[in-house]
C-alpha positions, 0 to 999 in steps of 0.5 A: 096342439091346435084348438078349433073354434065353434061357429063360422069364422070370417075370412079375416082375423082381428087380434086384440092383445091385452096388456094389463100393466101400468106404472100406477092406476089412474084415479078414474080407472076401473079397467083390468089393470095392475100397478107395481107388478112389472116383474110378471111381464116376461112370463106374461109375454110368454103366456101370450105367445102360448095362447096365440099358438093355441088359437091362431093356427089355421086361421086367416091372416091377421088384418088388424092387431091391437095392443091395448091396456093398461100400458102396452108401451111398458113392453120393450120393442123386442117383446112387442116384436116377438108377439107379432112374430108369433102371430105371423108364424101361427096365422100370418099377417096381411101386408096391409094390416093395421097394427096399433099400440096404445102408449102413454107419454112418459113411457116412450122415448125416441129410441123405443118409438123408432124400434116399434115403428121399424118392428111393424107397429104402424099406428100409435094411440096416445092416451094423453087425456088433456094438454093441461097439467091441472087436468092430468093431476086430477086424473092421476096421470103420470105424465105432464102436458110437456111430455105429451107434446114431446111424445107426439113430436117423437112419434112423428119423427119415428115415422108414425103417420097414423097417430091417434090421441085420446081425450077425456072431457067433462072433467072437474073444473074444466071450462068450455074454453079450455076444452076448445083449446085442447081440440085446437092444440090437438088439430095443430099437432098434425095427428090423424085421429081423435078419440073423445070420451066423456068422463064416467065416474065408475064405482069403487074408484078413487075418483068416485070417493073424491066426488062423494066427499065433495073434494071434486065437483063435476061440471053440469050435464049441460056443459058436458053436452056443450063440450061434445057439440063443440067437438062435433061442430069444430072438428069437421071444419079442420078436416076431421070427420066423425065416423063413430060416436067418439071417434074422428079421423082425417080421411077414411084411411085413418079411421080405426080399422080394428075398432070397426071390427067391434062396431060391425059385430065381426069376429076377433080373438082376445088374448091376455088376462081380462081379454074378451073375444068374439069368434063364431057363435061365442063371446068369451072372457079370460081370467082377469088375474095375471098370475092365474092367466100365466099358470093356466097357459103353463098347464098341459092343454087338452083339445078344446074349442076355447082358451084354457084362460077362459072364465066365461063362454057365452053362446050368442043366439040369433036374436042376441046377435041381431040386437048386437048388430043394431047396438054396435052398428048404430055407433057408426055415425056415417053408415049406421046399420045397412038394411041389406047387410043385416038381411044377408047376415041374419036372414031376417028383415030388421024393419020387421024384427025391430019394427017397434023399436025403430018406430019409437026411435024415429018418432023421437028424432033419434034415427033416420033412414039414409039412402047410401050405396048398397041400399038403405041404412038406419043412421043416428040423427045429431040428436041420436048421437047426443043421446046414444044411450037412449038409442042403444037401450031400445035393443037390450 
């Protein structure tokens, strides 16, 4: 039975599939992930197929598909392929679609990587976090630095020519020299995309307990800022352009198209336990429980505009939509928020709606106007990039 979403839907479909299974939870993680429950994976994949069957028929072909987690590489390539086929049968997949799968070193092999690539996955995002074993031990990662290097090489040999690496900086005991060595090795490995995130100590994680007990000590804020600035200065000299606060790529063709859907405040479907979606005038969130998700998808489905797995449905009013366009769009460091596109989308002038906020940010040297093709764009300054949270809170 097909479900119809309320609100206007773009002439493109972006799909996020959440796979909340891990070998073990990392010390810093507060994501919706679970360890030691792999026996649920087959039933979970079948539940994902049912949710796709319910929501995607009649929608435009998928232009971007992202398998996130968790550790999606714990699925076997056949399971990944079956989900792609379900999307293909329900809505279709564009020939040029970007299909990304997150993977962790230690959970992939030459055989699985080759099968994934041949099965249609054309972009791989490796969560390596560091090339130093001592950092990986602190973070509670299951892989070693050598396994990371092997996984990068194996992915390239399998045909992945759009390869992204995730790093965390500001780790306990991490020096500026060690951070530079991480970046240098990443660049020399021949990858096309980097995502760099400052460590955030989340509440109720083992990491927080170790910090509070004094077992671990975080570097001072100035050092963390120096690490970020080092990346901003060094990576462009190696051909990597910063196109979003945390993201660098070689050439526009290697910029994450799926993540741009989020930053441009476009629609996307979220499938799976704990998945979020934004389609039309609603943001939705699925139950975080794997077992509840599986059982919900097994129930008879009444006609509805939403997934039976939804536990939250938030209507997005016009002003909230405008706030989101500003907060998300300003993350894009090159184009920021287009004045003309904002007007066309929201039928309002952002310099009037957010006159005071923009003035405050300009006076503090955090944003500036750039004349780009298509008109004026409000863009973060370098200082604004460094102090992004101060910018975004103006639109909350």
